[in-house]
C-alpha positions as CSV (number, residue, x, y, z in Angstrom):
1,M,2.0,-26.6,-20.3
2,A,2.3,-23.3,-18.4
3,H,4.7,-20.5,-19.2
4,I,6.0,-18.5,-16.3
5,V,7.9,-15.3,-17.1
6,I,10.0,-13.6,-14.5
7,M,10.9,-10.0,-15.0
8,G,14.2,-9.3,-13.3
9,A,17.3,-11.3,-12.5
10,G,18.5,-9.9,-9.2
11,L,18.3,-11.0,-5.6
12,G,14.6,-11.9,-6.1
13,G,14.4,-12.9,-9.7
14,M,17.2,-15.5,-9.8
15,P,16.1,-17.4,-6.7
16,A,12.5,-17.2,-8.0
17,A,13.6,-18.9,-11.2
18,Y,15.5,-21.6,-9.3
19,E,12.7,-22.3,-6.9
20,L,10.1,-22.5,-9.6
21,R,12.2,-24.8,-11.7
22,A,12.8,-27.1,-8.7
23,L,9.1,-27.2,-7.8
24,L,7.4,-27.4,-11.2
25,P,7.2,-30.5,-13.5
26,P,9.5,-30.3,-16.5
27,E,6.6,-29.6,-19.0
28,H,6.2,-26.1,-17.6
29,Q,8.5,-23.5,-19.0
30,V,10.3,-20.8,-17.0
31,T,11.7,-17.7,-18.7
32,V,13.7,-14.9,-17.1
33,V,14.0,-11.5,-18.8
34,N,16.5,-8.8,-17.6
35,P,18.0,-5.7,-19.1
36,S,21.5,-6.9,-18.3
37,D,23.1,-10.3,-19.0
38,T,24.9,-10.1,-15.7
39,F,23.8,-10.9,-12.2
40,Q,25.0,-8.4,-9.6
41,F,25.3,-9.1,-5.9
42,T,24.1,-5.7,-4.8
43,P,25.1,-5.9,-1.1
44,S,28.8,-5.9,-2.1
45,N,28.6,-2.6,-4.0
46,P,29.9,-0.5,-1.0
47,W,33.1,-2.6,-1.2
48,V,33.4,-2.2,-4.9
49,A,33.2,1.6,-4.5
50,V,36.4,1.7,-2.3
51,G,38.3,-0.9,-4.3
52,W,37.8,-3.8,-1.9
53,R,36.0,-5.8,-4.5
54,E,36.2,-6.0,-8.3
55,R,33.3,-6.5,-10.7
56,S,34.4,-10.0,-11.5
57,V,34.0,-11.1,-7.9
58,V,30.4,-9.7,-7.4
59,T,28.9,-10.4,-10.8
60,L,28.1,-13.6,-12.8
61,P,26.9,-14.2,-16.4
62,I,23.2,-15.1,-16.2
63,A,22.5,-17.2,-19.3
64,P,24.8,-20.2,-18.5
65,M,23.6,-20.4,-14.9
66,L,20.0,-20.5,-15.9
67,E,20.4,-22.7,-19.0
68,R,22.1,-25.4,-16.8
69,K,18.8,-25.6,-14.9
70,G,16.6,-25.7,-18.0
71,I,15.5,-22.0,-17.6
72,R,15.3,-19.8,-20.7
73,F,17.0,-16.3,-20.5
74,V,16.4,-13.2,-22.6
75,A,18.7,-10.3,-22.1
76,S,16.3,-7.4,-22.6
77,G,14.3,-5.1,-20.5
78,A,10.5,-5.0,-20.8
79,S,8.9,-2.0,-22.5
80,S,5.3,-2.8,-21.6
81,I,2.9,-5.4,-20.1
82,D,-0.5,-6.2,-21.5
83,P,-2.3,-8.1,-18.7
84,A,-5.5,-8.5,-20.7
85,A,-3.5,-10.4,-23.4
86,N,-1.1,-12.0,-20.9
87,R,1.8,-10.6,-22.9
88,V,5.1,-8.8,-22.1
89,T,6.7,-6.8,-24.9
90,L,10.5,-6.4,-24.6
91,E,12.7,-3.6,-25.6
92,N,14.3,-5.7,-28.3
93,G,10.9,-6.0,-30.0
94,Q,10.2,-9.5,-28.9
95,S,6.9,-10.5,-27.2
96,L,6.4,-13.2,-24.6
97,E,3.0,-14.8,-23.8
98,Y,2.7,-15.9,-20.2
99,D,0.4,-17.9,-18.0
100,Y,2.0,-16.4,-14.9
101,L,4.1,-13.2,-14.6
102,V,6.5,-12.7,-11.7
103,I,7.7,-9.1,-11.3
104,T,11.1,-8.9,-9.5
105,T,12.5,-5.9,-11.4
106,G,13.9,-4.0,-8.4
107,P,13.4,-0.2,-8.4
108,K,13.8,2.7,-10.8
109,L,16.4,5.0,-9.2
110,S,14.7,8.4,-9.0
111,F,17.6,10.8,-9.1
112,D,15.5,13.3,-10.9
113,E,13.5,14.1,-7.8
114,V,16.4,16.2,-6.5
115,P,18.0,18.6,-9.1
116,G,21.7,18.0,-9.5
117,A,21.6,14.5,-8.0
118,G,22.9,11.3,-9.5
119,P,26.0,10.0,-11.3
120,H,24.6,10.6,-14.8
121,G,24.9,14.4,-15.3
122,G,24.5,15.2,-11.6
123,H,27.0,15.8,-8.7
124,T,26.4,12.9,-6.4
125,H,27.3,9.2,-6.6
126,S,25.3,6.0,-5.9
127,I,26.1,2.5,-4.9
128,C,22.8,1.0,-6.1
129,T,24.5,-0.8,-9.1
130,V,28.0,-2.2,-9.7
131,G,28.4,0.4,-12.5
132,H,27.6,3.2,-10.1
133,A,30.0,1.8,-7.5
134,E,32.7,1.6,-10.1
135,M,32.1,5.3,-11.0
136,F,32.6,6.3,-7.4
137,W,35.8,4.2,-7.2
138,A,37.2,5.9,-10.3
139,E,36.6,9.4,-8.8
140,Y,37.7,8.2,-5.3
141,Q,41.1,7.3,-6.6
142,K,41.6,10.9,-7.8
143,F,40.1,12.2,-4.5
144,L,42.7,10.4,-2.5
145,E,45.4,12.5,-4.2
146,A,43.8,15.7,-2.9
147,P,41.3,14.8,-0.1
148,G,38.4,17.1,1.1
149,P,34.9,16.9,2.6
150,I,32.7,13.9,2.0
151,V,28.9,13.7,2.2
152,V,27.1,10.3,2.6
153,G,23.4,9.7,3.1
154,A,19.9,9.3,1.7
155,M,17.6,11.6,-0.2
156,P,14.0,12.4,0.7
157,G,11.7,9.4,0.0
158,A,14.6,6.9,0.3
159,S,13.8,3.5,1.8
160,C,17.1,1.8,1.9
161,F,19.2,3.4,4.7
162,G,21.4,0.5,5.8
163,P,23.8,0.7,2.8
164,A,24.2,4.5,3.5
165,Y,25.4,3.8,7.0
166,E,27.5,0.9,5.8
167,F,29.2,3.1,3.2
168,A,29.9,5.9,5.6
169,F,31.7,3.5,8.0
170,I,33.5,1.7,5.2
171,L,34.8,5.0,3.8
172,D,36.0,5.9,7.3
173,A,37.8,2.6,7.6
174,D,39.4,2.8,4.2
175,L,40.6,6.4,4.8
176,R,42.0,5.4,8.2
177,R,43.9,2.5,6.6
178,R,45.4,5.0,4.1
179,K,46.1,7.4,7.0
180,L,44.1,10.1,5.3
181,R,41.1,10.3,7.6
182,H,42.3,13.4,9.3
183,K,42.1,15.3,6.0
184,V,38.4,14.3,5.3
185,P,35.5,15.9,7.2
186,M,32.5,13.6,6.9
187,T,28.8,14.4,7.2
188,Y,25.9,12.0,7.1
189,V,22.8,13.6,5.7
190,T,19.5,11.6,5.9
191,A,15.8,11.9,5.5
192,E,15.4,9.7,8.7
193,P,13.9,11.6,11.6
194,Y,16.8,10.4,13.8
195,I,19.9,8.4,13.5
196,G,19.2,4.7,13.5
197,H,15.6,5.0,12.4
198,L,16.5,2.9,9.3
199,G,13.0,3.3,7.9
200,L,11.8,0.9,10.6
201,G,11.1,3.3,13.5
202,G,14.4,2.1,15.0
203,V,15.4,-1.5,15.9
204,G,16.5,-2.2,19.5
205,D,18.9,0.5,20.6
206,S,19.9,1.3,17.0
207,K,19.5,5.1,17.7
208,S,22.0,5.3,20.6
209,M,24.4,2.7,19.1
210,L,24.7,4.4,15.7
211,E,24.9,7.8,17.2
212,S,27.7,6.6,19.4
213,E,29.4,5.0,16.4
214,L,29.1,8.2,14.3
215,R,30.6,10.3,17.1
216,G,33.4,7.8,17.7
217,H,34.3,8.0,14.0
218,D,34.0,11.8,13.9
219,I,31.1,11.8,11.4
220,K,28.7,14.7,11.8
221,W,25.0,14.2,10.9
222,I,21.9,16.0,9.8
223,T,18.6,14.2,10.2
224,S,15.1,15.1,8.9
225,A,17.0,16.5,6.0
226,R,14.9,17.5,3.0
227,T,17.6,17.8,0.4
228,T,16.4,20.2,-2.3
229,K,19.2,20.5,-4.8
230,V,22.9,19.7,-5.4
231,E,25.4,22.0,-7.1
232,P,29.1,21.3,-7.7
233,G,30.6,21.0,-4.3
234,T,27.5,21.9,-2.3
235,L,24.5,20.0,-1.1
236,F,21.5,22.1,-0.1
237,T,19.2,20.6,2.5
238,T,16.5,21.9,4.9
239,Q,16.4,20.4,8.3
240,L,12.9,20.0,9.8
241,D,11.7,19.4,13.4
242,D,9.1,16.8,14.5
243,Q,6.2,19.0,13.4
244,G,7.7,19.5,9.9
245,K,8.8,23.1,10.6
246,V,12.1,24.4,9.3
247,V,14.9,24.2,11.9
248,K,17.8,25.2,9.7
249,E,18.9,25.6,6.1
250,H,22.2,23.8,5.4
251,E,24.7,24.2,2.6
252,V,27.0,21.2,3.1
253,P,30.3,21.4,1.2
254,F,31.7,18.3,-0.4
255,K,34.4,17.2,-2.7
256,L,32.8,13.7,-3.0
257,A,29.2,12.7,-2.3
258,M,27.2,9.5,-2.2
259,M,23.5,10.0,-1.7
260,L,21.1,7.1,-2.1
261,P,18.0,8.2,-4.1
262,A,14.3,7.6,-3.6
263,F,12.9,4.6,-5.5
264,K,10.1,4.2,-8.0
265,G,8.6,1.4,-9.9
266,V,10.1,0.7,-13.4
267,D,8.2,2.3,-16.3
268,A,6.9,-0.9,-17.8
269,V,5.3,-2.0,-14.5
270,A,4.2,1.5,-13.4
271,G,2.4,2.0,-16.7
272,V,-0.1,-0.9,-16.1
273,A,-3.5,0.4,-15.0
274,D,-4.5,-0.7,-11.4
275,L,-1.4,-2.7,-10.9
276,C,0.6,-0.2,-8.8
277,N,0.4,2.6,-6.3
278,P,1.2,6.2,-7.4
279,R,4.9,5.6,-7.2
280,G,4.8,2.5,-9.4
281,F,5.2,-0.2,-6.7
282,V,3.1,-3.3,-7.2
283,L,0.0,-3.7,-5.0
284,I,-0.1,-7.2,-3.7
285,D,-2.2,-9.4,-1.3
286,E,-0.8,-11.6,1.4
287,H,0.1,-14.3,-1.1
288,Q,2.3,-11.9,-3.2
289,R,-0.4,-11.7,-5.9
290,S,-1.5,-8.6,-7.7
291,R,-4.8,-7.3,-6.2
292,K,-6.1,-6.7,-9.7
293,Y,-4.5,-9.4,-11.9
294,R,-4.7,-12.9,-10.4
295,N,-1.9,-14.4,-12.5
296,I,0.7,-11.7,-11.7
297,F,2.9,-12.0,-8.6
298,S,5.6,-9.7,-7.3
299,A,8.4,-9.7,-4.8
300,G,11.3,-7.5,-3.6
301,V,11.9,-3.8,-3.7
302,C,9.3,-3.3,-6.5
303,V,6.3,-4.2,-4.2
304,A,4.3,-1.6,-2.3
305,I,4.8,-1.6,1.5
306,P,3.5,1.3,3.5
307,P,5.9,3.3,5.7
308,V,6.3,2.1,9.2
309,E,5.3,5.6,10.4
310,A,4.8,9.1,9.2
311,T,8.0,11.1,9.3
312,P,8.7,14.9,8.8
313,V,10.7,14.1,5.6
314,P,9.2,11.2,3.6
315,S,11.1,7.9,4.2
316,G,10.0,4.4,3.1
317,A,10.3,1.0,4.6
318,P,13.2,-1.2,3.4
319,K,12.8,-4.6,1.8
320,T,15.5,-6.7,3.3
321,G,17.0,-9.9,2.1
322,Y,15.0,-12.2,4.4
323,M,11.8,-10.5,3.4
324,I,12.6,-10.9,-0.3
325,E,13.5,-14.6,0.2
326,T,10.2,-15.4,1.9
327,M,8.3,-13.5,-0.8
328,V,10.0,-15.5,-3.5
329,T,9.4,-18.8,-1.8
330,A,5.7,-17.9,-1.3
331,I,5.3,-17.1,-5.0
332,A,7.0,-20.3,-6.1
333,H,4.8,-22.5,-3.9
334,N,1.6,-20.6,-4.8
335,I,2.2,-21.0,-8.6
336,A,3.1,-24.6,-8.1
337,D,0.0,-25.2,-6.0
338,E,-2.3,-23.5,-8.6
339,L,-0.9,-25.5,-11.4
340,A,-1.5,-28.7,-9.4
341,G,-5.1,-27.7,-8.8
342,R,-4.6,-26.5,-5.2
343,P,-5.4,-23.1,-3.8
344,A,-2.6,-20.6,-3.2
345,T,-2.0,-20.4,0.5
346,A,1.8,-19.5,1.0
347,K,2.6,-16.1,2.5
348,G,5.7,-14.1,2.6
349,T,6.9,-12.2,5.7
350,W,7.5,-8.6,6.6
351,N,10.3,-9.5,9.0
352,A,13.5,-7.6,8.7
353,I,17.0,-9.1,9.1
354,C,20.1,-7.3,8.1
355,L,23.9,-7.7,8.3
356,A,25.6,-4.3,7.9
357,D,29.3,-4.1,7.4
358,M,31.1,-1.2,9.0
359,G,34.6,-1.7,7.5
360,D,36.3,-3.6,10.3
361,T,33.3,-4.4,12.4
362,G,29.6,-4.6,11.7
363,A,26.0,-4.4,13.0
364,A,23.1,-6.9,12.8
365,F,19.5,-6.1,13.4
366,V,16.4,-8.2,13.6
367,A,12.9,-6.8,13.6
368,L,10.2,-9.5,13.7
369,P,7.8,-8.3,12.4
370,Q,9.1,-5.2,10.7
371,I,6.2,-3.0,11.8
372,P,6.0,-2.4,15.6
373,P,5.0,-3.8,18.0
374,R,7.5,-6.7,17.6
375,N,8.1,-10.1,18.9
376,V,11.9,-9.6,18.4
377,N,13.5,-6.2,18.4
378,W,17.3,-6.7,18.5
379,F,20.4,-4.8,17.4
380,K,24.0,-5.9,18.0
381,K,27.4,-4.8,16.9
382,G,30.6,-6.8,16.6
383,K,33.5,-7.9,14.4
384,W,31.7,-11.2,13.8
385,V,29.1,-9.3,11.6
386,H,31.9,-8.1,9.3
387,Y,33.0,-11.7,8.8
388,A,29.4,-12.9,8.5
389,K,28.7,-10.4,5.7
390,I,31.8,-11.7,3.8
391,A,30.6,-15.3,4.3
392,F,27.1,-14.4,3.2
393,E,28.5,-12.9,-0.1
394,K,30.5,-16.0,-0.8
395,Y,27.6,-18.4,0.0
396,F,25.1,-16.4,-2.1
397,M,27.4,-16.2,-5.1
398,R,27.9,-20.0,-4.9
399,K,24.1,-20.5,-4.6
400,M,23.7,-18.5,-7.8
401,K,26.4,-20.5,-9.6
402,T,25.0,-23.9,-8.6
403,G,21.3,-23.0,-8.9
404,N,20.7,-24.0,-5.3
405,S,17.1,-23.2,-4.3
406,D,17.6,-23.6,-0.5
407,P,16.5,-20.5,1.5
408,I,19.6,-18.9,3.0
409,Y,18.0,-16.9,5.8
410,E,15.8,-19.7,7.1
411,K,18.6,-22.3,6.9
412,Y,21.6,-20.3,8.1
413,V,21.2,-16.7,9.0
414,L,18.3,-17.0,11.5
415,K,20.1,-19.9,13.2
416,A,23.3,-18.0,13.4
417,L,21.6,-14.9,14.9
418,G,19.8,-17.1,17.3
419,I,23.1,-18.5,18.6
420,V,24.5,-15.0,19.0
421,R,21.4,-13.9,21.0
422,L,21.7,-16.9,23.3
423,A,25.4,-16.1,23.8
424,D,24.5,-12.6,24.8
425,R,22.2,-13.9,27.5
426,G,25.0,-16.1,28.9
């Protein structure tokens, strides 16, 4: 009997548990460990932050969902990993021996890299967790009584730019509905070298389209922004040119700010010798396996992927839902094959597919592969994306409730986007 331990119960960890349980014979044990006892559907956090969703709609209790599938759950974070002993020590003092370890922890939010940043003792908000989104919503309700300037964007080293764009447009839409938009100057501040870069070197005509949308919604922007500190009511950022030379020093006023942070690997993972790169992201081969430890696999935001290109202000490459889905599927099949005496051959993909809500419309982009040159390089805007994002939320939450191991992107999203592309061509 083999014991597979999965660290993390998010968009990667939960599907990994379901897929492994579906593939493996019953004598093999699957255990999931996670600091929280609640699954969070992270893509809905921008809606939570403006009161369009409540916690109860975008979260689920983990234990009953896993237990129905015969998967053990321990509600505790990991404090350390001993790969020589094949052991994970948890923060609750418990130790778990493993035959295979699957790391899907997500990132550590590195607010401390910019003094004054972050929702815990700092002056900016985040939508990286449901709790952070709720903190923004609490302050936003007070803000609505006496509006002022808003700053939205992403800090140096960030790699997840899509939600920042989403949130800027969602805030714009919400303020227009409340007939308060005229009282709220908005500025988008980003480490990207240009609008629509997205950490991907642009996708299709994302640059011109997103610039047009920002202009149309009266949102100013600062790109190649090296944000250096945040003080109450003021964000300090240095704008650089393409050669990395200073163009302008900005002091951007705000009454409310949401700035996505840079990511790092979580401490328990980053502390393992030869497992990670200097920022704590797991170094993996084409089969999602650690380059150093052959029985450790990893998927999602916590894996090391090089930037698409060098930028004046550091910016990372995003790990989108489709990419994470294929990584998880590859891990499940590779572990199942090894346990059956077959070599591990399954591979994930570095393709990027994203549905980004914009309040009352939306934008979809497809980059296949993620790193140029690409076979598919497509970006499209339309109200249908807004509704597709809502449908995706509902389907994914149902998938988690039922323990369905079907891949969503392969089965539904790619087909739907293919139909849209064909319709565009007439």
